C-alpha positions as CSV (number, residue, x, y, z in Angstrom):
1,M,-15.4,-17.4,-31.5
2,R,-14.3,-15.7,-28.6
3,L,-14.8,-16.3,-24.8
4,T,-13.8,-13.9,-22.0
5,F,-14.1,-15.1,-18.5
6,Q,-15.6,-12.1,-16.4
7,G,-16.8,-14.0,-13.1
8,A,-16.3,-17.4,-11.4
9,A,-13.0,-17.6,-12.8
10,R,-10.6,-18.9,-10.3
11,E,-13.2,-18.7,-7.9
12,V,-16.7,-19.9,-7.2
13,T,-19.0,-17.0,-7.2
14,G,-19.7,-14.1,-9.7
15,S,-20.5,-16.6,-12.5
16,A,-20.2,-14.7,-16.0
17,H,-18.9,-15.6,-19.2
18,V,-19.0,-13.5,-22.1
19,V,-19.4,-15.4,-25.8
20,R,-19.1,-13.5,-28.9
21,V,-19.8,-15.5,-32.1
22,K,-21.3,-14.2,-35.6
23,D,-20.9,-10.4,-34.5
24,R,-23.5,-11.1,-31.6
25,T,-22.5,-11.3,-28.0
26,I,-24.1,-13.5,-25.3
27,L,-23.8,-13.9,-21.6
28,L,-23.9,-17.0,-19.7
29,D,-25.0,-16.2,-16.4
30,C,-24.6,-12.9,-14.4
31,G,-24.0,-13.8,-11.0
32,L,-23.5,-11.7,-7.6
33,F,-19.7,-12.0,-6.1
34,Q,-19.9,-13.2,-2.3
35,G,-17.2,-12.8,0.4
36,R,-15.7,-9.5,2.0
37,R,-17.8,-6.7,1.7
38,A,-15.2,-4.3,0.4
39,E,-13.7,-6.5,-2.3
40,V,-17.2,-8.0,-3.9
41,S,-19.0,-4.4,-3.7
42,A,-16.6,-2.9,-6.5
43,K,-16.7,-6.2,-8.4
44,N,-20.6,-6.5,-8.2
45,R,-20.5,-2.7,-9.9
46,R,-18.7,-3.6,-12.7
47,L,-20.6,-5.3,-15.6
48,P,-19.1,-8.3,-17.2
49,V,-19.8,-6.7,-20.7
50,P,-20.8,-3.0,-21.6
51,V,-24.7,-3.0,-21.8
52,E,-24.5,-1.5,-25.5
53,E,-22.5,-4.5,-26.8
54,L,-24.7,-7.2,-25.0
55,D,-27.3,-9.0,-27.3
56,A,-29.0,-11.6,-24.9
57,V,-28.3,-13.6,-21.7
58,V,-28.3,-17.6,-21.0
59,L,-28.9,-18.5,-17.5
60,S,-28.2,-21.7,-16.0
61,H,-29.9,-21.6,-12.8
62,A,-31.4,-19.3,-10.2
63,H,-28.8,-19.5,-7.3
64,I,-27.7,-15.7,-6.7
65,D,-23.9,-16.4,-7.8
66,H,-25.3,-17.0,-11.1
67,A,-28.3,-14.9,-11.3
68,G,-28.0,-12.3,-8.5
69,R,-26.4,-9.5,-11.1
70,L,-29.3,-9.8,-13.5
71,P,-31.1,-6.6,-11.8
72,F,-28.2,-4.8,-12.0
73,L,-27.5,-5.3,-15.8
74,V,-31.2,-4.3,-16.5
75,K,-30.7,-1.4,-14.3
76,Q,-27.6,0.0,-16.6
77,G,-30.3,-0.4,-19.5
78,F,-29.8,-3.9,-20.6
79,R,-33.2,-4.6,-22.9
80,G,-32.4,-8.0,-24.4
81,D,-33.9,-11.2,-23.7
82,I,-32.8,-13.4,-20.6
83,H,-33.1,-17.3,-21.5
84,A,-34.0,-19.9,-18.7
85,T,-35.8,-22.7,-17.7
86,A,-39.2,-22.0,-16.5
87,A,-38.7,-23.2,-13.0
88,T,-35.5,-21.3,-13.0
89,R,-37.6,-18.1,-13.9
90,D,-40.3,-18.9,-11.4
91,L,-37.3,-19.2,-8.7
92,C,-35.6,-16.0,-9.8
93,E,-38.9,-14.0,-9.1
94,V,-38.8,-14.9,-5.0
95,M,-35.1,-15.1,-5.1
96,L,-34.1,-11.8,-6.6
97,A,-36.9,-9.7,-4.9
98,D,-35.2,-11.1,-1.7
99,S,-31.9,-10.1,-3.0
100,A,-33.3,-6.7,-3.7
101,F,-34.6,-6.2,-0.2
102,I,-30.9,-7.4,1.3
103,Q,-29.5,-4.7,-1.4
104,E,-31.6,-2.1,0.1
105,K,-31.3,-3.0,3.7
106,D,-27.6,-2.9,3.2
107,A,-27.5,0.3,1.8
108,E,-29.6,2.0,4.6
109,F,-27.4,0.2,7.3
110,L,-24.3,1.5,5.5
111,A,-26.0,5.3,5.4
112,R,-26.8,5.1,9.0
113,H,-23.3,3.7,10.4
114,R,-20.8,4.7,7.8
115,K,-22.3,8.1,6.5
116,S,-21.7,6.1,2.8
117,A,-24.0,7.3,0.1
118,E,-23.7,4.1,-2.1
119,E,-26.9,3.3,-3.5
120,P,-28.4,-0.4,-3.6
121,L,-27.0,-2.4,-6.3
122,Y,-30.6,-2.6,-7.7
123,T,-34.2,-2.4,-6.3
124,I,-37.5,-4.5,-6.7
125,R,-38.5,-2.5,-9.4
126,D,-35.2,-3.5,-11.2
127,V,-36.3,-7.2,-10.4
128,S,-39.6,-6.5,-12.0
129,S,-38.1,-5.1,-15.4
130,T,-35.5,-8.2,-15.1
131,L,-38.6,-11.0,-14.8
132,N,-40.3,-9.3,-18.0
133,L,-37.4,-9.8,-20.0
134,M,-36.8,-13.7,-19.1
135,Q,-37.9,-16.2,-21.5
136,P,-38.8,-19.6,-20.4
137,H,-38.0,-22.8,-22.2
138,R,-38.5,-26.5,-21.9
139,Y,-35.7,-28.9,-21.3
140,H,-34.4,-29.9,-24.7
141,D,-36.2,-27.5,-26.7
142,R,-34.1,-25.9,-29.4
143,F,-34.4,-21.9,-29.4
144,E,-32.7,-19.2,-30.7
145,V,-30.9,-16.8,-28.7
146,V,-29.8,-14.4,-31.3
147,P,-29.8,-14.4,-35.0
148,G,-27.9,-17.7,-36.2
149,V,-27.1,-18.9,-32.5
150,W,-29.3,-21.4,-30.8
151,A,-29.4,-23.1,-27.6
152,R,-30.6,-26.2,-25.8
153,F,-31.1,-26.7,-22.2
154,T,-30.3,-30.2,-20.5
155,D,-31.3,-31.0,-17.0
156,A,-28.2,-30.4,-14.6
157,G,-29.6,-32.0,-11.6
158,H,-28.0,-29.4,-9.1
159,I,-31.4,-27.4,-8.3
160,L,-35.2,-27.1,-9.5
161,G,-34.8,-26.0,-13.2
162,S,-31.0,-26.2,-13.2
163,A,-29.8,-26.5,-16.7
164,S,-26.5,-27.0,-18.8
165,V,-26.4,-25.2,-22.1
166,A,-25.2,-25.9,-25.5
167,L,-25.0,-23.0,-27.9
168,E,-24.9,-24.1,-32.0
169,W,-24.0,-22.1,-34.9
170,E,-23.0,-22.8,-38.3
171,D,-19.2,-22.0,-39.2
172,G,-19.4,-22.6,-42.9
173,A,-20.1,-26.1,-43.6
174,V,-19.5,-27.3,-40.0
175,T,-22.1,-27.0,-37.2
176,R,-20.1,-25.7,-33.9
177,R,-21.4,-26.4,-30.4
178,L,-20.1,-24.7,-27.0
179,G,-21.1,-26.4,-23.6
180,F,-21.7,-24.7,-20.2
181,S,-22.1,-27.5,-17.8
182,G,-23.7,-24.7,-15.4
183,D,-23.4,-26.6,-11.8
184,I,-23.6,-30.1,-12.2
185,G,-25.7,-32.1,-9.4
186,R,-25.4,-35.5,-7.9
187,S,-26.8,-38.6,-8.8
188,G,-29.5,-39.6,-6.3
189,L,-30.2,-36.2,-4.6
190,P,-33.6,-36.0,-3.2
191,I,-36.3,-34.5,-5.5
192,I,-34.2,-33.6,-8.4
193,R,-33.3,-35.7,-11.4
194,D,-30.2,-37.0,-12.2
195,P,-27.7,-34.8,-14.3
196,Q,-27.7,-35.4,-18.0
197,P,-24.6,-34.7,-20.2
198,L,-24.5,-32.4,-22.9
199,E,-23.9,-34.0,-26.3
200,D,-21.5,-33.6,-29.6
201,L,-19.5,-30.4,-28.5
202,D,-16.5,-28.7,-30.0
203,W,-15.5,-26.9,-26.4
204,L,-16.9,-27.1,-22.7
205,L,-17.0,-24.8,-19.9
206,L,-16.9,-27.4,-16.9
207,E,-17.6,-26.2,-13.4
208,S,-14.7,-27.7,-10.7
209,T,-16.0,-26.6,-7.3
210,Y,-15.0,-30.0,-6.1
211,G,-12.6,-31.0,-8.4
212,N,-10.2,-32.4,-5.6
213,R,-12.8,-33.8,-3.4
214,D,-14.9,-36.8,-3.1
215,H,-18.3,-36.6,-1.2
216,T,-19.8,-39.2,1.0
217,S,-22.9,-41.1,-0.5
218,V,-26.3,-39.3,-0.8
219,E,-27.7,-42.5,1.1
220,G,-24.9,-42.0,3.8
221,A,-25.6,-38.5,4.1
222,R,-29.2,-39.0,5.0
223,E,-28.0,-41.6,7.7
224,Q,-25.5,-39.4,9.1
225,L,-28.3,-36.6,9.4
226,A,-30.5,-39.0,11.3
227,K,-27.3,-39.5,13.8
228,V,-26.6,-35.8,14.0
229,V,-30.3,-35.2,15.2
230,R,-30.6,-38.3,17.6
231,E,-27.2,-37.2,19.5
232,T,-27.8,-33.6,19.6
233,V,-31.6,-34.4,20.7
234,A,-30.5,-36.5,23.2
235,R,-28.0,-34.0,25.2
236,G,-30.9,-31.4,24.8
237,G,-29.5,-29.2,22.1
238,R,-30.7,-27.7,18.7
239,V,-29.6,-28.5,15.2
240,L,-28.8,-25.5,13.3
241,I,-28.4,-25.8,9.5
242,P,-27.5,-22.8,7.4
243,A,-29.0,-24.0,4.2
244,F,-29.5,-22.4,0.6
245,A,-33.3,-21.5,0.7
246,V,-33.7,-23.0,-2.6
247,G,-32.9,-26.6,-3.1
248,R,-30.9,-27.5,-0.1
249,T,-33.9,-26.8,2.5
250,Q,-36.3,-28.6,0.4
251,E,-34.0,-31.6,0.0
252,L,-33.5,-31.6,3.9
253,V,-37.4,-31.3,4.5
254,Y,-38.0,-34.2,2.3
255,D,-35.3,-36.2,3.9
256,L,-36.4,-35.3,7.6
257,H,-40.1,-36.3,6.5
258,Q,-38.6,-39.7,5.2
259,L,-36.7,-40.2,8.6
260,V,-39.5,-39.5,10.7
261,H,-41.7,-41.6,8.8
262,E,-39.1,-44.5,9.2
263,G,-38.8,-43.8,12.9
264,K,-34.8,-43.0,12.5
265,I,-35.4,-39.6,14.3
266,P,-37.3,-38.4,17.2
267,S,-40.2,-36.4,17.3
268,V,-39.2,-32.6,17.4
269,P,-40.0,-29.4,15.9
270,V,-38.4,-28.8,12.5
271,V,-38.4,-25.1,11.7
272,I,-37.6,-23.7,8.4
273,D,-36.9,-20.0,9.4
274,S,-36.5,-18.3,6.4
275,P,-39.1,-16.3,4.3
276,L,-37.4,-17.2,1.1
277,A,-37.3,-20.6,1.6
278,T,-41.0,-20.3,2.5
279,K,-41.7,-18.9,-1.0
280,A,-39.2,-21.1,-2.7
281,T,-41.3,-24.2,-1.3
282,E,-44.0,-23.0,-2.9
283,V,-42.2,-22.7,-6.0
284,F,-41.2,-26.4,-5.7
285,R,-44.9,-27.2,-5.1
286,E,-45.7,-25.7,-8.3
287,N,-43.4,-27.5,-10.4
288,T,-43.8,-30.9,-9.3
289,T,-43.7,-32.4,-13.1
290,I,-40.0,-32.1,-13.2
291,F,-39.5,-34.1,-9.8
292,D,-37.5,-37.3,-10.1
293,D,-40.1,-39.9,-11.0
294,T,-38.1,-42.9,-10.0
295,E,-37.7,-42.1,-6.2
296,S,-39.8,-43.8,-3.7
297,M,-41.2,-40.7,-1.7
298,V,-41.8,-39.0,-5.0
299,K,-43.9,-42.3,-6.2
300,S,-45.8,-42.6,-2.7
301,H,-46.8,-38.9,-2.9
302,N,-47.6,-39.1,-6.7
303,R,-51.3,-37.8,-6.2
304,D,-50.1,-34.8,-4.2
305,R,-46.3,-34.4,-4.6
306,A,-46.7,-30.8,-2.6
307,A,-47.5,-32.5,0.4
308,L,-43.9,-33.8,0.5
309,F,-42.6,-30.7,2.0
310,D,-45.8,-31.1,4.7
311,F,-45.8,-33.4,7.7
312,E,-47.0,-33.2,11.4
313,L,-43.5,-31.9,13.0
314,V,-42.6,-29.1,10.1
315,Q,-43.3,-25.5,10.8
316,F,-42.7,-22.6,8.5
317,T,-42.0,-19.5,10.1
318,P,-41.9,-16.3,7.4
319,D,-43.3,-13.9,9.8
320,V,-40.4,-12.4,12.0
321,E,-42.7,-12.5,15.2
322,D,-43.3,-16.1,14.5
323,S,-39.5,-16.7,14.5
324,K,-38.9,-15.0,17.7
325,A,-41.6,-17.0,19.4
326,M,-39.8,-20.1,18.4
327,M,-36.6,-19.1,19.2
328,R,-37.6,-18.4,22.7
329,K,-39.3,-22.0,23.0
330,P,-37.2,-24.4,25.1
331,G,-36.0,-27.7,24.3
332,P,-34.5,-29.6,21.3
333,M,-35.4,-28.7,17.7
334,I,-34.0,-28.7,14.0
335,V,-33.7,-25.1,12.5
336,I,-33.1,-24.8,8.9
337,A,-32.3,-21.0,8.2
338,A,-30.7,-19.2,5.5
339,S,-28.2,-18.1,4.3
340,G,-26.5,-21.1,3.2
341,M,-22.9,-19.5,3.9
342,A,-24.1,-17.9,7.2
343,E,-23.5,-14.4,5.8
344,S,-26.9,-13.1,6.2
345,G,-30.5,-13.8,7.2
346,R,-32.3,-15.4,10.2
347,I,-29.3,-17.9,10.5
348,L,-27.4,-15.4,12.2
349,H,-29.8,-14.7,15.1
350,H,-30.0,-18.5,15.8
351,L,-26.0,-18.5,16.0
352,A,-26.1,-15.5,18.1
353,H,-28.5,-17.4,20.6
354,S,-26.8,-20.6,20.4
355,A,-23.3,-21.2,19.1
356,S,-22.0,-20.9,22.6
357,D,-23.8,-23.7,23.6
358,P,-22.1,-26.8,24.0
359,R,-25.4,-28.7,23.6
360,T,-25.7,-27.1,19.9
361,T,-24.7,-28.7,16.8
362,I,-24.0,-26.6,13.5
363,L,-24.6,-28.9,10.8
364,I,-22.7,-27.6,7.6
365,V,-24.3,-29.5,4.3
366,G,-22.8,-27.1,1.6
367,F,-19.9,-25.7,0.1
368,Q,-18.4,-22.5,2.1
369,A,-16.7,-19.9,0.0
370,E,-13.5,-18.3,1.6
371,H,-14.1,-15.2,3.5
372,T,-17.5,-16.3,4.8
373,L,-18.6,-17.3,8.3
374,G,-19.9,-20.5,7.1
375,R,-16.1,-21.1,6.6
376,R,-14.9,-20.0,9.6
377,I,-17.3,-22.2,11.3
378,V,-16.2,-25.4,9.1
379,E,-12.6,-24.2,10.4
380,R,-13.7,-24.4,14.0
381,R,-12.4,-20.9,14.7
382,P,-12.7,-20.7,18.4
383,V,-14.3,-17.2,18.3
384,I,-16.4,-16.2,15.6
385,K,-18.3,-12.7,14.9
386,V,-21.9,-12.2,14.6
387,Y,-23.5,-8.7,14.1
388,G,-20.1,-7.5,15.2
389,E,-20.1,-9.4,18.2
390,E,-17.3,-11.9,19.1
391,L,-18.9,-15.2,20.6
392,P,-16.8,-18.5,21.6
393,L,-17.6,-21.2,19.2
394,R,-18.7,-24.1,21.7
395,A,-21.2,-26.0,19.7
396,Q,-20.4,-29.0,18.0
397,V,-19.7,-28.7,14.0
398,E,-20.6,-31.5,11.9
399,I,-20.1,-31.2,8.1
400,L,-22.1,-33.6,5.6
401,T,-20.6,-33.4,2.3
402,G,-23.3,-36.1,0.8
403,Y,-25.9,-33.0,0.8
404,S,-23.9,-30.9,-1.6
405,A,-25.5,-30.2,-4.8
406,H,-22.3,-30.0,-6.6
407,A,-20.9,-33.2,-8.2
408,D,-17.5,-34.0,-6.9
409,R,-14.5,-35.0,-8.6
410,R,-15.5,-38.4,-9.5
411,E,-19.0,-37.4,-10.3
412,L,-17.7,-34.5,-12.6
413,R,-15.3,-36.8,-14.2
414,A,-18.2,-39.4,-14.9
415,W,-20.1,-36.6,-16.6
416,L,-17.5,-35.4,-18.6
417,D,-16.4,-38.8,-19.9
418,A,-20.1,-39.2,-21.1
419,V,-19.8,-35.8,-22.9
420,R,-16.3,-37.0,-24.7
421,A,-18.3,-40.2,-25.5
422,T,-20.6,-38.3,-27.9
423,S,-18.2,-35.5,-29.0
424,P,-15.5,-36.6,-31.2
425,R,-14.3,-33.2,-31.9
426,L,-13.9,-32.0,-28.1
427,A,-10.9,-30.0,-28.1
428,D,-10.7,-27.7,-24.7
429,V,-12.3,-27.8,-21.4
430,F,-12.3,-24.8,-19.9
431,L,-12.6,-24.9,-15.9
432,V,-14.8,-22.2,-14.1
433,H,-16.5,-22.2,-10.8
434,G,-13.7,-23.4,-8.6
435,E,-11.1,-22.1,-6.3
436,R,-7.4,-22.5,-7.3
437,E,-6.4,-25.3,-5.4
438,A,-9.5,-27.6,-6.6
439,Q,-9.0,-26.3,-10.2
440,D,-5.4,-27.2,-10.2
441,A,-5.6,-30.5,-9.1
442,F,-8.7,-31.5,-11.2
443,A,-6.8,-29.9,-14.3
444,A,-3.8,-32.3,-13.5
445,D,-6.2,-35.1,-13.5
446,L,-8.1,-34.4,-16.6
447,T,-4.7,-33.5,-18.6
448,A,-3.3,-37.1,-17.6
449,A,-6.4,-38.4,-19.0
450,G,-6.1,-37.0,-22.4
451,Y,-8.2,-33.7,-22.1
452,R,-6.9,-30.4,-23.0
453,T,-7.6,-28.7,-20.0
454,T,-7.0,-24.9,-18.9
455,A,-8.4,-22.8,-15.8
456,P,-8.8,-19.3,-17.3
457,E,-7.6,-16.3,-15.3
458,P,-10.4,-13.7,-14.6
459,G,-10.7,-11.2,-17.5
460,S,-8.7,-13.8,-19.6
461,H,-9.7,-14.1,-23.4
462,V,-9.8,-17.2,-25.6
463,S,-10.4,-17.3,-29.2
464,R,-11.1,-20.4,-31.2
């Protein structure tokens, strides 16, 4: 077996890992790099593996940093199978279409303002071709990826449909198994089932986004959310939440529904200002059978789980005119809008309108990568740039780590320990999907605990 780490190596975007085994080549994820435009454009146009060498793709989940380059791969001629869970396939249908729209609009903008001839990375036609190649699978079902190599998906508890992957093949008289964690979620997250560990592995690719940090509890995050809403409404301000349209938005709506029901927050409009979030919520409504059956809100809506995302205060504004009308309304409100790292989407309009208002709270509920506007807000820069205009950042900035969909240091370690308990042959743990500081700290912790741990550099190879 030979591994090549072509994305999310010593960074958290662009997930892409090449597995060569039994004269076949499999790609684990094919995600977009995110960050500075000049840097990521070239990286996104470089394929992780030549199309003619690639036999199949196995996709962990639908987030754009894991799935966002698939249409570009197809545009370049890939025609093999793309394996995913059924819910991941459904989410990719809306997320990749949204990504294609952004690619096309970005290309138009650059052509107008910079006289650039750069074409979009891909178009909606490429997305349609990509979806035709996607093969949906249920959790725990064993399926053949390529001749002689099998796979099984296990619930990763990160977003709807997210999976950890175990690849399996025969090596003489021995069965070998390579695990890929995908992104590991947290126990107790709303809606999503708790993550399940992989079993009986020889080697493991393990995400490490929060390898050097611990989160507040999920229950504590819900109480902090209520506190932020109460305090912001009391001073007449708005709560602006940059949130990923898939996963985070639905979890926030779920919790706000519960807080309203319990009387813990005042009755103010809850605006979901994202066409993608609106479409993604429909996918959630269509996949209620994989919700977490142990949660009280799920139980109380067991006859109509889709109603978890509908209550008297929530308003979805997929149309631009509805969005503008809502923005013009006076008074406090809660606005949840993409993108999660405030790099694009309608959250930028709300920031341009309210980031300089000291009554406003910008509530950060997820990881903010380097060189993103979200990271600059987290760092509380005195001046931020929105649509090319510099704005003083006078809004309150609150950070709730409890809403992260990524496991923290303790949770990653507990998941890995559970893997080791069933894996007497586990030899190597390769840390992926983490920034250097987080990976180095986590690698030191794991090495001290007896794991053989490395954090591969981008483009590096490992043979076993």
